[in-house]
N, C-alpha and C positions, 0 to 999 in steps of 0.2 A: 500186217497181221491179217489172217483170215479166220473167220468164225462161221460155223454152220449151225443153224437152228431148225429143229423140226417144225416149228411154227414161229412167226414173228408178226407183231402188230405194226403194219406199215401205215402211212397216211391214208391209204385207200381202204384199209381193213386188214383182216388176217390173210396171211399167205403161208404156204407150206414149203418145206425144204428150201430155206433161204440161206444163201451164201452171202456173207457181209465182209467186205474188205475195208480195213482201217489204215489210215495213213496220216501222220502228223497231227494226231488228235481229232481227226474228222473221219467221217464215213466216206470212203472213196467210191464204193460201188455196192449195190444191193441187187442180188440176182435170185429172184424166186424160182422155184421149180427145178433147182439144181441139186443133184445128189452130192453128198459130202466127199470131197477129194481125200485121198489117202493122207493121213497125218494131220488133218485140219482139226482144230479144237471144236468139239461138238457139245451142244446143249439142247434141252428140250424146247424151251419157249422163251422168247425175248420180247420185252416191252421197253419203251423209252424210260429214262429215269425221271422221277417226279421232283418238282420244286417244293421246298419247304419255305413258305413265304413269311414266316414270323417265328423268330426264336430269340430268347434271352438265355444265352448259353450258360452264364454264371449261375442261373437259378437251378441248374441240374444239381448243384451242391446241396440243396435243401430238399431234394425229391425224397418223399417218404418221411421227412422229419417235421412235417407240419400237421400230422394227423391225430394229434391229441386235442381233445375238446377243451376249450377255454372256459373262463368263468362266466362269460356272457354269451350272446348269440354269435356263433362263428359265421364268417362271411369272407368275401374278398378282402374287406377292409381289415379284419383281424389277421388274415393270412399275410397281408401286406406288412403289418407291424412285425410279424415274425421274420419276414424276409429282410426288413430293414435291420433287425437286430443281428442278422448274420453277416452284415457287410463289413464291420470294422476290421475283421481279421483277414480279409481276402487280400493277398498280394498279387502283383501282376503275374508272378510265376504260377500261383494257384489258379488264376483265371485261365491261363494258357493250358494248364493240365486238365482242368475241368472241361474246357471247350473242346480239347482234342478228343477226349473220350465221348463227349456228346456227339461230336461230328462223326466219329467212327461208328457210333450206334445209328446215326441217321443213314449213313451209307449202307450199313448192314440191313436196314429196313427197306431200302429202295429209293431213298432220296438221293439226288445227285447234285443239288444246289440248295443253299440256305440263304434266306434273307435275315441277316443278323441285325435286329432292332437293338442297337448297342447304346446303352445309357450309363454304364458304370465307367466313369472317366477318370476320377481324381483319387488322390491318396485318402486314407481314412479320416484325416482331419479336414478334408475338403480342399486342400491346396492342390494346385495343378502340378502334375509331374513336369520335369524339365522338358520332356517331349509331350505336348498336349495330347498326342495320339498314342501314348504309351500303351494304354489298354487296347486300343484298336489294333496296334501292331501285334499284340498277343493273340487277338482273334485271328488276324491274318496268318500268323505263324501256325496256329492250330489248323486252319484250312489248308495251308501248304503241306503240313505233315501228313494229314489224312487224305488229301487229294479231293476233298469236297469243294465244289465250286462255290464262290462266295459273292453275294451282293451285300456290301456293307452299308448299313443305314444308320449313320451317326444321329443321335437324338439330341434335340434341344429340349431341355427340361429346365425351366426358369422359375416356376412358381408352384405353390402348394394348392392353389384352388382358383376358381373362376374370379376374374377381376384383378389378377395380379397379386394374390396374397403372397407374403414372403414364404420362402421354402422352410420346411421343417428340418430339425437337426438330422433326422434319419435320411434326408435327401441330399446331404452335403456332397456326397460323392458323385451326384448326377449333375449338379447345377452349373450352367453356363449363362453368360450374357451373349449378346449377338457377336461381339468382337471375339470372345472366347470360342464361340461356335464356329466362326469363320476360320480361326486357326486350327480348330479340330478337324474341319473338313479338309484343309490343306494337308495336314498330317496324315489323315486317313487315305487321301489319294496317294501319298507316297507309300503308305503301308501296303497297299494292294497292288502297287505298280508292277511288281514282278510275278504276280499270280495270274496264271493263264485263265482267260475268260472271266476275270473278276469284274464286278460292277460297283458303282457308288450311287447312292441316293440320299435323300434327306428325310428326317423323321421328326417333325414337331410332335412331341409326345402325345398331347391331347389338348383339348380346348381348356382344360383346367390348369395345364402346365405352361401355356404360352398365351400372351395377350394377342388381340387381333393385329396389332402393329408388328409384333415379333413374328407371327405367322406369315404375314405378308412379306416380311424381309427374308425369311427362310425360303419361301416359294421362289424367290428371285435368284437364289444362290446357285442352283444347278439346273438351268433350263433344260427341259427335255428328259430329265432323269426321274426315277421313281420318287413319289411322295407317299409316305406311310404315316398314318395317324390312328391312335386308338379313338374309337367313337362309339357311344351308346352301348358300352359294355355292361354298365351297372344302372339299376333303377335310380340309385342315389345320384349318380352322375347326371342322369337326365333331369331329375328334379332340381339339382343345383344349377344346371345350365338354364332351365326355364326361369328360375328365380333371378339369375344374373342378366339374361338377355331377352326373356319372353319367348324364346324359341327352343325347340329340342336340338340336340347336337348336330344331327344329320341335316335338318332343315337349315340350321345356322350356317353350316359349311356350304350348302347349296346356294344360299342367298348371298354369302359374303366372300367365299374363297374360290369359287369356280373350279370344283373338282372335274377332272377329265380322265382319259384313259391311262394316264401315268399314275393315277392315285390308287391307293389301297386303303380302305377304311377297315381297320382291324376290329373284329368281333361284330359290330353292328347288330348286336343281339336284340336290343330294344328299339328297333327301327319300325315305325308303323308302315302299313301298306302304301300309303300315299308317299311317304319318304322313299320307300323302296322303288316305286315306279319312277319318281324323279331321278333318283340316284342311278338307276340302271340305264337311263337314257344318256348319261354322261360317259358311259363306258368304264367307269371306275369299278374296281374289283372289291368284293366283300372277302376279307381275310378271316376265314373261320378257323378256330382252334378248338375243335369239339372236346378233346380230352381235357384240356385245361379248363374250358368253360364248365364242364361237368365237375371237375375236381374243385373248382372255386365256388360252385353253386351260382354261376352267373345267370343261367336261364337258357332257353332253347331258341336258336335262330329261326326266324320265320322263312324257311326255305320255300314254302308254298307261294307266298307273295313275291319273293325274289325270283322264283322260277317263272311265275306268270308274267313278270316284267322282263324276262329273258336276261336277267342279270348274270354277270360272270362272277365266279368264286374260285378260291383256291384254299388250301389247308396249310396250317402251320402247327408247330409243336409248342410254341409260346413258353410256358414255364418249364418245359422238358421234364415234367413229372413222370412221363412215360414216353418213350421215343419209338414210334412205329408208324410208317406211312400208311400201311393197311389199317392200323388201329384208329387213325384219325378218320379215315373214310368210313370205317365200320361204325364208329361212334356218331358220325353225322347222320347216317341212315337210321341208326337205332334211336337217336334222340327224336327224330321225326316220327318214328313208329310209336314211341311212348306218348308223344304229345298229341298225335292225331289218331291213334288207335287203328293203325292199318299196317300194311306191309308193302315193300318194294315201292316206296313213295317217291324216291328220287329218279326212278326210271320213267322215261317220257311217254311210253306207249305200250300197249299189250305186246308181250313177247320180247321186250327189250331187256337186256341184261343189266341188272342194277349195278353190278360190279364194274362193268365196262363203262356205263354211264358216269359213275363216280370218278373212275380213273381218268377218262378223257376230259371231263370238265375240270378236274383239279390240275391236269397237265396244262391245259390252255389258259385257265384263269391265273394259276400260279406263275406261269412264265410271263404273262402280261404284267402282273403286279411287280415283278422283279425287273421289268424292262429288258428282257432277254428273249432270244429266239427259243421257241419251245423245242426240246429234244424230240427228234423224230428219226425213224429208221429210213433215211433217204440220203442220196449222195449229196455231199457238201455240208451236212448237218454235223454238229458236235457229236463226237463218239461217246455219248453218255447212255449206256445201255444197262439193263437189268435182266439177268436170266433167272427165271422162276423155276421152282421144282413142282410141276403140277401133279395132282393126284392121277393115278392111272384111269384110263377108260372114260375121260370126259372131253368135252369139246373145248375149243379155245376160249370162248366167252365164259364157259363154266370154270375154266382155270382161273380167270380173274375173280369170278364170284367166290370160288373156293379160297383163293388167297386172302380176300378181304374178310370173308365171313366165317371161314372154317379152319384157317391155318394158324390161329392165335397170332403171335407176332413172328412166326417163322414163314418159310416158304421161299425166301430169296437164296439163291445159290451163289451167283457171281455178279459183281457190279464192275463196270468199266466207267471211268471218268477221264475224258480227254484221251480215250483209247488205252488207258492203263488200267489193268485189273487191280482194284483196290480192295475187293472183297472176294474171297475164295471159300467155297463150301460154307457160306453164311457167316464168315468171320473175317474181320478186317485183317489185312496182311500184316499190319504192325500192332495188332491189338495187345499183345503181351507187354510190349514196352510202354504203350500208351496207358494201359490199365495199371501197370506198376507205378508209373509216375503220378497218376491220379490218386491211387491209394495212399502214396506218401503225402500228397497234398492234403487229402482228407484227414489223415492222422494228425498232421501239423495243425490244420484248422480246428479239429476237435480239442487238441491240447491247448491251443491259444484261447479258444472259447471257454474252456474249463478254468483256465488261469485268470 
């Protein structure tokens, strides 16, 4: 297949009149400065697909359904209680249908890979399915149907709080011991074996959900593969960690767990500048989920300290309350503007495009966090491309600025994953069937909840 772009973001920067040849899911050739041959598919502007480094696909089912004020002070913790109450009615078929629509929406927004932080494992009564990876297999099926590349991150969730507290009833669908988690990993590897370009990592949920001994055991299970963990998301979490250990979560991990370049600390919202400097030196990635962090009232990530330490970061959609690659990048910059009362704060120097800075940082950091080669328009790279619809009369960098800051959640025209067009004219090629199945699942869930 051959594609022609009026402009394309190559590893060395923007180039014009770029002819790209695809073969067997990879880029076979990139030829800047060539006019479009007769009959070739033409688009205005191409960029690599972005990685979404943190998703809980099943939570898309409650998007928009947690926005009623409760009797007390609403926070992450009250939202979590609502989320727990939604779990008993979810079947494996429901989860597959929910994930498929979420993944289609990710592709429509410009994401081409997802890191699925997967912790919904068991039947509603907490018993293990006959296949311990039944739910992981449903996630893999959703990725296969949509064409989204998958890095599956099975989660060990063993306790309700620091110090090994017993799990709560609402957590029964998550909980494993180490032997159960090892079986889950084996099943997860089988579940993704047929998916092109799929990856596997491990995800100890958080320091409140695993003991130090369990964390050490998990870290030994998949040497060299990604390690993702929630850390310093909430003020209460930091306070409870201090009470348990005398250290803040990020400091504790640095002192006891040895994070390195394969690690992603998800959120890291309440990390102090000293912690940021230490963590950045390890090469670990900060996994930022700005839309979810805003929706839950988590707080604002200290991008100034992280940037000063030259820390790597990527973005994720987390609770999937809203799914948009450009929306996550926009929220990140806007949160900094609100906190610091300035503009263009993520751009590194005078004249630098804020949009391009955000895009390239999320591309590099997100790919590192998922343990995968970053998509790039160069020969030999995976053919994961996004064609944007730029506004007329603007430069290439301005096209990225416009997409992130002025195009709402639109602006993507066509998306290719592994060389296959999975989005056309901004719509997933299988959206009608995926949307219908999701609607049927949501009606069944509503009926079961009401009953």
